[in-house]
N, C-alpha and C positions, 0 to 999 in steps of 0.2 A: 463331802467337800470341806466341812468345818474342822476335820481332823488335821488339816494343813494350817499351821498358825499363820503362815504368810498370806494365804488366801483369806483367812478370817480377818486379818489386819486390813487388807485391801478392801474387803467388803465393808468393814466398819468405816473406813476412811471415805469410801464412795458415798455411803449413806449420810455421813456428816456434811460433805460438800453439797449434795443434793438438797438436804434440809436447809442449809445456809442460803442457797440460791432461792428456794421457794419462799422462805421467810423474808428474805431481803425484798423480793418482788412484792410480796403481800404488804409489808410495812411501807414500802415506797409508794405503792398504789393508794394506800389508805391515808397517808399523812400529807397535808399541804404545807407542813413546816420543813419537810425534807426536800432538798434540791438535788440536781444532777451531780453536784460536787460531792455529795454524800455517798454516792455509789462507788464501790471499789473500782479501780481502773479497768480490770478485766471485764467486769460486768457492764460498766459504762461503755467500753469500747464495742462490746458485742451488740448491745441494743441501741447504739447511737443512730439517730436519725439525721442524715447528712443535710437534708433540706431544711429541717426545723432547727438544726444546730443544738439538739438536746436529746434526752431520752424521754420519749413521750409515755404518758400513762394511758392505759394500764400496761404493765409488763406481763406477758404470759410466758410460762416456762414449759418447754417441750424437751423431749429426749434429745433432739438435735442441738438445742441450746446447751444442755449440760455437756454433751460430747465436745462441742466446739470450745466452750469456755474452759473446761477442766481436763479435756482429753480422756474422759472416762468412756469405757466400752460397755460395761455390764449395768447400764442405767435402768433398764426395765426391771430386772430381777431385784436390784437394790431398792428401787422405789416400792415394789410390791411387798418388800420385807418390813416396811415402815407402816404402822397402823394408822398414822395420821395423814398419809398421802394416798392419793388415788391416781392410778395410771389409766388414762383413757386410750383405748386401742385406736380409736378413730382420731387421727391427728397427733397421736403420741404425746398429748398434753399431760403434764403433771400438776395435779390440783391439791391444794391444802384442804383437808376435811375437818381437822380438829386443831385449832390454833393453840389452845392451852397445852394440849398434850405434846405438840411439836416443840414449843418453847421449853417445856419441862425436860423433854428428852435431850434437847440440844444443850441445855445448861449443865447436864450431868456428864457430858462427854469429856474425856481427858484433855483434848486440845481446844475445848470450847472458848475459854477465856482468851487464849492467845489469838484465835481466829476472830472473835468478836471485836477485840481491840484493834483489828485491822479493817473493820467494816463499820463506818459511821452509822449506817442505817440500822444495823443490828445493835450497835452500842447505844443508840438513842432509846431503845426499848429496854435493854438488859442492864443499863446502869442503875435502874431502880428495881431490879428483879432479884430477890432472894440473896441480897448482900454480895452479889458477885463483884469482884474487883475489876470493874469495867468503867471506862470513862469516854463519854461521847466527845468531849473536847480533845482528848489525846488522840482518839481515833481519827477525828477530823483533821488535826494538825499533821498526822502521819500520812494522810491520804492525799495523793497528788490531785490538783484541780484539773478541770476539763481543759484548760489552756495548755497543759503539759502534753496532751495527746496529739498524735498525728492526725486523728480524725477531726479534731477541732480546726486545725489549720486547713485541712483539705476542704472542710465545709465552707470556711471563709473564702478561700481562694476560688472555689467553684462559684460562690456567690458573686465575687468580684469579676470573674471571667465572663459573666453574663452581661456585664455593663459595657457600654460603648467606650472604646479607647483603653480598655483594661490591659490589653496585651503589652502595651508599652510600659505600663506600670509594673507588671509582674516580672518582666524579663530583666529588670534592672537590679533585682535583689535575689539573694540566696536565703531562703527561709528554712530554718532548722527547728524541729520540734524538740522540746526538752528530753523526751524519751529516746531521741536519737543521739544525744550527747554521750560520747564514749568515755570522757574523762571526768571523774568526780572532783569536786573542789578539794576534797581531802587528799587527793592524789597529786596535788600541786604543792611545790615548795614555795611558800610565800614569805615576804617580809612582814613584820608586825604592822607597818603602815598599810600594806596591801590588805591584810586580814581585817584591819579596822574599817577600811573603806567598804569592803564587801559586807561587813556586818551592818554598817550604817545604811547601805542601800537595801539590804534585806529588811531591816526595820522600817525603812521609808515606804517600801511596797506594802508591808503589813499594816502600817498605820496611815495609809493615804487619806482616809476620811478624816482622821484627826488633824493631819497637816493642812487639809483643805479648810477645816473648821477654824483653825487659828490663823489662817491666812499666810502660811509659810509655803510659798509656791516656787521660790528660787532654789530648787534642790533637785538632784538627779541628773546632772550633766557632768560627766567625768571625762578627763583627757588622760589617756594612757601614753606615757612617753618613755622611750628607751630603744636600744639597738634591736635589730632583727633577732628573732629566736629567743627572746627573753620572756615570752609567755603572755603577751598582750591579748592575742586572739584566744589562746587557751583559757585564760581567766574569764574573758567575756562569755565564752561558751559554757564554761563550768558554772558561772553565775546564773546563766539561763537554766541549767539543770537544777541548781540549788533553789531558785525561785519558782521553778515549775512554769515558766513562761517562755514563749518562742523567742528566737533571736533572728533579726533581719540584718543580714550582712551585705554591705555595699562597699565598693572601692571607688573613691572619688574619680580616679582617672578613667574608670570604665563608664561612668555616667556622663562624661564630657563628650557629647555627641560630635561626630565629624562635621555636622552642620551646627555651628556654634549657637545658633538661635534656639536650638532644641535643648541645650544643656540646662538652662534655667527651668524649663518645663520638666525635665527629668528629675531635677532636685525636688521640685514640688511634688512630683509623683511618688518619689521615695518616701517623703515625710507623710503623705496622705496614706500610703500603704501601711506605714507603721501605726498610724492612728486607727486604721481599720482593723489591724491585728491586735490592738490593745487588749490587755496589758502585754507588753513585749519589750525587748531590748532592741534598740536601733544602734548597730555597730558600724561606724563609719571609719574605714581604714584609709591609709594614705592621706591623712589630713594635711600633710605638708603641701599637697597639691594646691591648697588655698593660697599659701604664701607664694608659690611659684607663679600662680595666675595673677596675683596682685602686683607682682614685681615686673610683669611684662607690659610693654606699651603697645604691643602689636594688635591685640584683639579686645576691642571695647565690649564685644558680646561675652567674652570669657569673664571679664571683670564684672559684668552685670550678673553673670551666673554665680560668681562668688558672693556678691552682695545678696543674691537670692538665698544662698545657703546660710549666710550669717543671720539673715532675717528669719529664716525658717527655724534655726536653732533658738533664736530669741523667743519665738512664738510657741514652741512645743514645750510641754510640761509633764513631768512625772506625776505630779499631784492632780492636774486637770485632765490630762490625756492618757495617763497610764503608760507613758513611754519613757523608759530609762535610756538616755542618750549616752553613748560611749564613743568618743573619738580616739583614734590611735595614730601616732606618728613616730617614725624612726629618726626624724630630724627636727627636734623641738627648737633648735637654735635659730631656724629660719622663720619661725612663726612670729607674726607681729602682735602688737597689743590688741588689735581688733579681734584676732582669733583667740588669744589667751583669755580675754575677759568674758567670753561666752560660757566658760566652764566654771562651775563652783568648786570643783576639786581637781587637783592635778595628782596623778598617781605615777610614781616613778618605777620603771622596770630596768634596774641596772643589771649588768652582767653578774652572775652569781659568784659569791666568794667561795673559799675552799669548803667551808662547812655546808653551804647550800649545795655545792656541786656533789659532795658526798651523799647528801640526803636524796638528791635527784637520782644519782646512780643506784642507790639502795632501792628506790621505788621502781626504777626501770628494770632492774635485775631480779626483783623479788620472785618472779615466776619462771626464771631461767635456772635450770639445774647446773650447779658448778660451785667452785670455790673461788672467791674473789676478794681482793684487798682494795676496797673502794677508796680507802684513805690514800693509797699510792696513786690511784688513777686521778683522784681529785687534786693531788699535789702536782701532777704532770699536765693538768689542763687549765692552767691559769689563763684567763681571757676567753674561755669558751662559754658559749650560751647553753641554756638548757636543751635547745634544739640540736646543738652540736654534739652534746653528750649522748643524746638518743641516736644520732647518726653513727657514733662510735660503736655503740652496742649493736646497732643494726649490722654494721660491717662484721663485727665479731660473730654474730649469729649466722650470717650468710657464709662466711668463711668456714665455719664449723660444718654447715650443711654440705659444702663441697666435698668434704672428707667423711660424710655420713655420720657426723657427730652432733648430738643434741645436748651433750654435757660439756660445758665450756670451762676454761680456766683463765688465770690471770694473763697468760701469754696471748690469748685471743683478744683481750681488751687492749693490751699494749700494741698488738699488731693493728688493731682498729684505729688507735691514735695515729700510728705511722701513716696508714693509708688515708686517713682523713686529712692529715697535714699535707700530704702530697697533692691531694685534690684541691685543697685551699690555696696552695702555692700556685697551681696551674690556673685557678680561677683568678687570682690576683694578677698574674701575668697577662691573662686575656683582657682584664679590665683596663690595664695600662695601655694595651695596644688598641 
């Protein structure tokens, strides 16, 4: 069997992963200084206890655990080939027999340092072992916290579901886990001002305890303003992925109950849900609904609901509650002073200029095979939003598929512009009628 170099490589790789898992379990079980956030996401997800909302000690490693976490098949034979592990036939449990031999063997493996630097539990031990270039702090910083996982949100939601009246609270919001965020922050074309605000909020989350200690609590309430399709929702979601915390999305028009007396209660429910999911982002879209409600004289109940919203915004805090509040509006001109002053930062999302349009197109087209002149397309799309540009590329791709083509060219994009403009013209006519 070992005459085959591929088989030998796979066997070595299997042994490395099995040893890492067994040592991770052993060190986590033995140390009261290591927490659930120190476990790599794959391991944490597998051993997660939904009821307790953590990974309980002790962790036991079985053949089934290894297969599930790493997708390995030859677990039994790989384990028996290691002199510091024991495979128990009854229960298929894998036990560590000689700790020192296991750590020495692992430290000598070609990929050991790279793997250890992705595992805070292992890094906590190996950073003081045989001068290995390993850092617990760096491994910890690179490891996603428990709040980033779908299992964390599921645990919290199930806990809330068991409470009286929870159904109304949960149906008002869309909760997204960071691991489900499809678009990374680096895949967005941002202005310098937008990048600066994201960096500020990243640091504010990291240094919450410091901000609390110095009494700086009026921070972490952003208002995103700009036309539709300019990236307000995308940035909020990407920020969730960047921070590794869930995002709670609500549309104000949807929480205005047909029975107006319930609207104020719905608002309170949404903010309570955000506090329960802390740390998180609470993203409130269609914030211009506030201005529309304040302008009407017809419904006193609706005005009370708006006052409830403004009060709730005043009372929630990133520093105290761990909730980063982001409001978004397509119509900033109609907001009054009472709405504006609730936010400590206003972030503008203007339509992209030519340079930004080219960068957006380059990102959207990077995985599509073909030859494109994005400079020309950017020139022809003045006044288009980022969302509009993605729709043009979508049209080009779908038109290509009609003729069985997956390799596209400049004419496909130009045709996409023509078709998009036709649709936009028809939409404008419909809105006028």
